C-alpha positions in Angstrom: 61.9 3.2 185.9 61.1 -0.4 186.4 63.2 -2.0 189.1 63.1 -5.7 188.2 65.8 -8.3 188.5 66.9 -9.8 185.0 64.8 -6.9 183.2 66.0 -6.7 179.5 65.5 -3.9 177.2 65.0 -3.9 173.3 64.6 -7.5 173.1 63.0 -8.7 169.6 60.1 -10.7 170.1 60.1 -13.1 167.2 62.0 -16.0 169.0 59.2 -16.1 171.4 56.3 -16.6 169.0 55.5 -19.7 167.0 55.0 -17.6 163.7 58.6 -16.1 164.5 57.7 -12.6 163.8 57.4 -9.5 166.0 59.8 -6.4 166.6 61.2 -5.4 170.0 59.8 -4.9 173.5 60.9 -1.8 175.2 61.4 -3.9 178.3 61.3 -7.5 178.6 61.5 -10.1 181.6 61.0 -13.8 182.0 59.3 -15.2 185.5 59.4 -18.4 186.8 57.3 -18.2 189.8 53.7 -16.7 190.7 55.6 -14.4 193.1 58.0 -12.9 190.4 55.0 -12.6 187.9 53.0 -10.7 190.5 56.2 -8.4 191.5 56.4 -7.5 187.8 53.0 -6.8 187.3 52.9 -4.6 190.5 56.2 -2.8 189.4 54.6 -2.1 185.9 51.5 -0.8 187.2 53.3 1.1 189.9 55.4 2.9 187.3 52.5 3.3 184.6 54.2 1.2 182.0 51.7 -1.0 179.9 52.6 -5.0 180.3 51.7 -7.8 178.3 51.7 -11.3 179.6 53.3 -13.8 177.0 52.8 -17.5 177.2 53.9 -19.9 174.7 53.5 -17.3 171.9 51.1 -19.6 170.1 48.2 -17.4 168.4 50.1 -14.2 169.0 50.9 -11.7 166.5 53.5 -8.8 167.4 54.0 -6.3 164.8 57.3 -5.1 163.2 57.2 -2.1 165.4 57.2 -4.2 168.7 55.4 -3.6 172.0 55.8 -0.4 173.7 56.1 -1.4 177.4 56.9 -4.5 179.3 56.5 -7.9 177.9 56.5 -10.5 180.9 57.0 -13.9 179.4 55.4 -16.1 181.8 57.4 -19.5 182.5 56.0 -20.0 186.0 54.9 -23.5 184.8 55.0 -25.1 188.3 52.4 -27.6 189.4 51.9 -30.4 191.9 49.2 -32.8 192.8 47.3 -32.6 196.2 45.2 -36.0 196.5 43.4 -36.3 193.0 43.7 -32.5 192.4 46.1 -30.9 190.3 47.2 -27.3 191.5 49.1 -25.4 188.5 50.6 -22.0 187.9 49.3 -19.6 185.1 52.5 -20.6 182.9 51.9 -24.4 183.0 51.3 -25.9 179.6 48.3 -28.0 179.0 50.4 -30.7 177.2 52.7 -30.9 180.4 49.5 -30.9 182.9 47.8 -33.8 180.7 51.0 -36.0 180.5 51.2 -35.5 184.2 47.8 -36.3 184.9 47.9 -39.3 182.8 50.8 -40.7 184.5 48.9 -40.4 187.7 45.7 -42.2 185.9 43.5 -39.1 186.6 
């Protein structure tokens, strides 16, 4: 059994996709940091439970039968600038990165 804080069961995935379709995930978790993301993946692997990383839900079709495993909704969108470099976590959206970069005139 997965030992993750904020783990939910039988969550309908339709609200998390741009097309608003998709059945339930056996397990579902939202992560907001790279550490939470890493923990969720390792926990899933250790328990031999398939996982799927879900970002903004664009270009994703999920069937009515849902997903048998863990859906990790990646909201790890933290980013910062180091000199003229932009360092971003995997959940950062391109739109946010472009806007922040433009504000810095990069």
